[in-house]
N, C-alpha and C positions, 0 to 999 in steps of 0.2 A: 125162355131162351137162356141157355147156359153160357155165361161169359167166363173165359179162363182168367186165372189169377194174373197173368201177365197183361192181359187186356185191361183188367180192372186197374192195375197199377199205372198203365199208360193213360187211361181216362183220368185218374186222380192227378197225374202229373200235369195234364193239359188244364184241368180245372184249377190247380194251384197256380199255374202260369197266368191264366186269365185273371185270377183273383189278385195276383201281384201287379199285373198291368193296370187293373182297375184302381188298386190302392195307390199306385204311383201317380196316375192321372188325377185322382181326387185330392191328393196331397201336394200336387205340383212339385214332386221330388224326383230325383234321378234314382236309378236302380240301386246304386251303392248306398245312398242315404236310407232308402227304405229297408234295404238288407240289414244295415246297422241297427235301425230301429227295431226290426223284428228280432234280431239277435239279442238286443238288450231286453226285450220283452220276455224272451225265452229264459235268459239268465235270471231275471227277476222272478219269474214263475217258478223256476227250479229252486231258487233260494227260499221262497215262501213255502214251497212244499217240504223242503228239508227242515225248516224251522217248525212247521206244523207237525211233522212226523215225530220230532223229538219230544213234543209235549202231548202227543196223542195218548190218552189213557192215564195220564198222570193226575189230572184233576177231574173231580166230579162236581158239577154245579147242581145244587139241590135248592129248589124254591119251595118254601113252606107257605 
């Protein structure tokens, strides 16, 4: 069965909403708090990726 790209995006959106709802319930937090937590996690991930990218290829670890 061929599913259009728009339908796939809609399904992904529904899955994300269900995941957010589950996360909110498991953490006993409101939507705004969970949103801020996720935003912080994204910022941290982005910062770590930027730092890792700066050092990629500069050092070679050789074990003898």
